[in-house]
Wavefront OBJ file of the C-alpha trace (Angstrom):
o trace
v 121.404 -117.862 44.200
v 120.077 -118.827 40.770
v 119.555 -116.533 37.812
v 115.831 -116.343 38.545
v 116.596 -115.184 42.108
v 119.075 -112.515 41.034
v 117.971 -108.883 41.302
v 120.114 -108.054 38.243
v 118.548 -107.942 34.796
v 119.909 -110.624 32.500
v 121.544 -110.164 29.128
v 118.503 -111.181 27.073
v 116.054 -108.903 28.869
v 118.508 -106.034 28.454
v 118.984 -106.839 24.759
v 115.222 -106.990 24.220
v 114.780 -103.648 25.999
v 117.470 -102.116 23.775
v 115.742 -103.497 20.666
v 112.417 -101.976 21.781
v 114.143 -98.632 22.382
v 115.746 -98.689 18.941
v 112.391 -99.508 17.336
v 110.787 -96.574 19.162
v 113.547 -94.212 18.034
v 113.368 -95.418 14.415
v 109.554 -95.173 14.419
v 109.784 -91.616 15.779
v 112.334 -90.697 13.114
v 110.086 -92.120 10.394
v 106.996 -90.305 11.685
v 108.830 -86.983 11.890
v 110.346 -87.524 8.441
v 106.930 -88.382 6.992
v 105.290 -85.318 8.591
v 108.163 -83.133 7.366
v 107.918 -84.518 3.860
v 104.115 -84.139 3.703
v 104.335 -80.576 5.043
v 107.000 -79.671 2.502
v 105.006 -81.240 -0.352
v 101.924 -79.282 0.741
v 103.965 -76.061 0.697
v 103.725 -75.435 4.434
v 107.521 -75.150 4.777
v 110.620 -75.681 2.700
v 111.681 -79.174 1.774
v 115.049 -80.717 2.439
v 116.377 -79.718 -0.953
v 118.171 -83.030 -1.238
v 116.140 -84.387 -4.152
v 116.946 -84.280 -7.855
v 116.866 -80.894 -9.471
v 117.329 -79.024 -6.201
v 119.376 -75.857 -6.318
v 122.960 -76.064 -5.148
v 123.445 -74.950 -1.571
v 119.885 -75.797 -0.511
v 121.296 -78.547 1.732
v 122.570 -75.969 4.248
v 119.320 -74.108 4.911
v 118.225 -73.301 8.463
v 115.381 -75.827 8.131
v 117.896 -78.579 7.345
v 120.087 -77.553 10.282
v 117.033 -77.861 12.569
v 116.166 -81.228 11.045
v 119.694 -82.448 11.644
v 119.678 -81.201 15.225
v 116.460 -83.071 15.906
v 117.768 -86.338 14.477
v 120.982 -86.009 16.500
v 119.423 -84.763 19.738
v 116.361 -87.006 20.003
v 118.247 -90.214 20.937
v 120.303 -88.290 23.501
v 117.129 -86.822 24.981
v 115.371 -90.199 24.924
v 118.076 -92.080 26.839
v 119.355 -89.319 29.125
v 116.004 -87.845 30.142
v 114.228 -91.162 30.706
v 117.138 -92.702 32.638
v 117.496 -89.613 34.840
v 113.770 -89.127 35.480
v 112.537 -92.709 35.729
v 115.630 -94.926 35.697
v 114.265 -96.684 32.648
v 113.462 -96.146 29.006
v 110.229 -97.398 27.450
v 111.950 -100.662 26.502
v 113.148 -101.157 30.069
v 109.669 -100.301 31.367
v 108.174 -102.988 29.124
v 110.615 -105.584 30.454
v 110.446 -104.389 34.071
v 114.100 -103.485 34.474
v 115.676 -100.279 35.736
v 119.090 -98.589 35.847
v 120.415 -97.497 39.242
v 123.788 -96.584 40.693
v 125.701 -99.440 42.311
v 124.541 -98.250 45.723
v 120.894 -98.393 44.625
v 120.344 -94.641 44.276
v 118.729 -93.225 41.130
v 120.813 -91.746 38.321
v 121.130 -88.006 37.856
v 121.362 -86.262 34.477
v 125.167 -86.212 34.477
v 125.432 -89.932 35.163
v 122.710 -90.657 32.583
v 124.617 -88.680 29.951
v 127.899 -90.436 30.769
v 126.154 -93.803 30.569
v 124.753 -92.829 27.159
v 128.281 -91.941 26.028
v 129.329 -95.361 27.327
v 127.171 -96.932 24.623
v 129.780 -95.698 22.139
v 132.474 -97.617 24.031
v 130.407 -100.745 23.589
v 129.961 -99.968 19.893
v 133.693 -99.323 19.441
v 134.495 -102.733 20.924
v 132.360 -104.362 18.212
v 129.530 -104.883 20.726
v 131.695 -106.882 23.118
v 130.928 -104.220 25.723
v 127.249 -105.194 25.571
v 128.028 -108.916 25.484
v 130.104 -108.497 28.630
v 126.831 -108.336 30.594
v 126.097 -111.982 29.729
v 129.149 -113.198 31.659
v 129.495 -110.653 34.445
v 128.214 -111.746 37.883
v 126.319 -108.466 38.324
v 125.270 -108.405 34.645
v 127.122 -105.147 33.989
v 128.074 -104.155 30.469
v 131.147 -102.049 29.730
v 129.084 -98.850 29.939
v 127.785 -99.957 33.349
v 131.287 -100.721 34.630
v 132.573 -97.322 33.510
v 129.650 -95.436 35.083
v 129.255 -97.697 38.132
v 125.629 -98.533 37.383
v 123.637 -101.762 37.420
v 120.429 -102.785 35.703
v 118.040 -104.398 38.157
v 114.695 -106.084 37.897
v 111.811 -104.019 39.241
v 109.810 -107.085 40.276
v 112.406 -107.924 42.958
v 113.838 -105.838 45.780
v 117.399 -104.699 45.184
v 119.592 -105.340 48.240
v 121.653 -102.286 49.003
v 125.358 -103.064 49.291
v 126.666 -102.869 52.827
v 123.227 -102.306 54.246
v 122.712 -104.005 57.545
v 119.598 -104.535 59.540
v 118.967 -101.500 61.713
v 119.924 -102.221 65.276
v 117.386 -101.888 68.029
v 118.124 -98.965 70.318
v 120.096 -100.052 73.332
v 118.099 -100.092 76.522
v 119.470 -97.863 79.240
v 121.001 -99.795 82.088
v 118.703 -100.228 85.044
v 119.001 -97.400 87.507
v 120.933 -98.186 90.652
v 118.597 -97.274 93.493
v 121.521 -96.899 95.845
v 123.001 -94.140 93.758
v 119.879 -92.031 94.171
v 120.081 -92.227 97.942
v 123.030 -90.159 99.037
v 122.383 -90.935 102.630
v 122.992 -87.377 103.727
v 121.309 -84.063 103.594
v 121.331 -82.257 100.255
v 123.960 -79.574 99.787
v 122.778 -76.035 100.134
l 1 2 3 4 5 6 7 8 9 10 11 12 13 14 15 16 17 18 19 20 21 22 23 24 25 26 27 28 29 30 31 32 33 34 35 36 37 38 39 40 41 42 43 44 45 46 47 48 49 50 51 52 53 54 55 56 57 58 59 60 61 62 63 64 65 66 67 68 69 70 71 72 73 74 75 76 77 78 79 80 81 82 83 84 85 86 87 88 89 90 91 92 93 94 95 96 97 98 99 100 101 102 103 104 105 106 107 108 109 110 111 112 113 114 115 116 117 118 119 120 121 122 123 124 125 126 127 128 129 130 131 132 133 134 135 136 137 138 139 140 141 142 143 144 145 146 147 148 149 150 151 152 153 154 155 156 157 158 159 160 161 162 163 164 165 166 167 168 169 170 171 172 173 174 175 176 177 178 179 180 181 182 183 184 185 186 187 188
């Protein structure tokens, strides 16, 4: 089976999907930052207080805590929610690949969150965990190995492991006509 016949998504399509996802996250951060900055400059809400001449202690306002929570929580939401609901992020949708469990079932929220945490393992190994997918027969990165997931192409059917063709129901043996005839009178 050649690489073009494999149901598993290759390293380059996965890397491109990750790049698209990172661009979407960065664009979202920039749009939110721009809207926040314009709203603060217009006096609609308080600014970050991180500029020159800001009063001491303004960095720990409730507005800044909410800003920080958004910038920390949005990537978690993006990866975990989209993987659990659709099996794919927007980058994976664009490249027609999808994350599933090794048995072909969709991910749940717990597995999606653990897989997202697995990205940190790949980062801690100086990205070798991501590169692992280029050489693995099932194209699994370190985060996939840990979570027992695979990334498959959506334009090809994914063969379920251990799935066999359903057997035809066995035909009942032909009835023995002699067994129906008892040869005597029925018991009363």
